[in-house]
C-alpha positions in Angstrom: 82.7 -42.1 -12.6 81.8 -45.4 -14.2 81.0 -45.7 -17.9 79.2 -48.7 -19.4 79.6 -49.6 -23.0 77.2 -52.1 -24.5 77.7 -54.0 -27.7 76.4 -57.0 -29.6 72.9 -56.0 -30.5 71.4 -56.3 -34.0 68.8 -57.8 -36.2 68.3 -61.6 -36.0 65.6 -64.0 -37.2 63.3 -65.7 -34.7 65.1 -68.8 -33.2 68.5 -67.2 -33.6 71.0 -66.1 -31.0 72.8 -62.9 -30.0 75.4 -62.2 -27.3 75.4 -58.8 -25.6 78.5 -57.5 -23.8 78.8 -54.6 -21.4 82.2 -53.3 -20.5 82.6 -51.1 -17.5 85.3 -48.6 -16.6 86.3 -47.8 -13.0 87.1 -50.0 -10.1 83.7 -51.0 -8.6 82.7 -53.7 -11.0 83.7 -56.7 -8.9 81.6 -55.5 -5.9 78.7 -54.4 -7.9 75.5 -56.2 -8.9 75.0 -56.3 -12.6 72.0 -56.7 -14.7 70.4 -56.4 -18.1 67.1 -54.6 -18.6 65.0 -54.0 -21.7 62.5 -51.6 -22.9 60.2 -52.2 -25.8 58.3 -49.3 -27.5 55.4 -48.2 -25.4 56.4 -50.4 -22.5 58.2 -49.9 -19.2 61.7 -50.9 -18.7 61.9 -54.4 -17.2 64.5 -56.6 -15.6 65.7 -59.4 -18.0 68.5 -61.0 -15.9 70.7 -60.1 -12.9 73.9 -61.4 -11.4 75.0 -60.2 -8.1 78.6 -59.8 -6.9 78.5 -63.2 -5.3 77.5 -64.9 -8.5 73.8 -65.7 -7.8 71.5 -65.1 -10.8 67.8 -64.4 -11.4 65.9 -64.1 -14.6 62.6 -62.9 -15.8 60.1 -65.7 -16.4 59.9 -64.9 -20.0 63.6 -65.6 -20.7 64.3 -68.5 -18.3 65.9 -71.4 -20.2 66.8 -69.2 -23.2 69.0 -66.4 -21.8 72.1 -66.7 -19.7 73.8 -63.9 -17.8 77.5 -64.1 -16.9 80.3 -61.9 -15.8 84.1 -61.7 -16.0 85.4 -59.6 -13.1 88.9 -59.6 -14.5 87.6 -58.0 -17.7 85.0 -55.8 -16.0 82.4 -57.2 -18.4 79.0 -58.7 -18.1 77.4 -60.8 -20.8 73.9 -61.8 -21.9 73.7 -64.9 -24.1 70.3 -64.9 -25.8 69.2 -68.1 -27.6 65.9 -69.1 -29.2 65.0 -65.4 -29.7 61.4 -64.5 -30.2 59.9 -61.4 -31.8 58.7 -60.3 -28.4 62.3 -60.1 -27.3 62.6 -57.0 -29.5 63.7 -54.0 -27.4 66.5 -51.8 -26.4 68.6 -53.6 -23.9 70.4 -51.7 -21.1 73.2 -52.8 -18.9 73.1 -51.8 -15.2 75.8 -51.7 -12.5 74.6 -51.0 -9.0 75.1 -51.4 -5.3 72.1 -50.5 -3.3 71.9 -46.8 -2.5 75.6 -46.3 -3.2 75.7 -46.3 -6.9 73.5 -47.0 -9.9 74.9 -46.7 -13.4 73.3 -47.4 -16.8 74.6 -48.0 -20.3 73.4 -46.2 -23.4 71.4 -49.2 -24.6 71.7 -51.5 -27.6 68.9 -52.4 -30.0 67.9 -56.0 -30.4 65.4 -56.7 -33.2 64.0 -60.2 -33.8 62.1 -60.7 -37.0 59.4 -63.3 -37.4 
């Protein structure tokens, strides 16, 4: 069983930065695709950024140029560096670890609040 523990959320002013971390237990991290999703009140969960096991990345259009996803396979950790934060980035951010139909794990979520 894999457990994901997120950290790094909080309250920040618009234009500020935060770095989210997600530490995974277990032995499947290096062969998993990892991603960050977010869900704002009253909205559906959406993909923010994803980095596959080979290292390729993709981002939601709304965060391109501001957010950077990275991973450290030796530490079983995936990061999300968020710069130039906007109030519309306010949401609960979730870490995901998946590999097709084989496994799909989620963290408990961490709140990010950006004040104007």
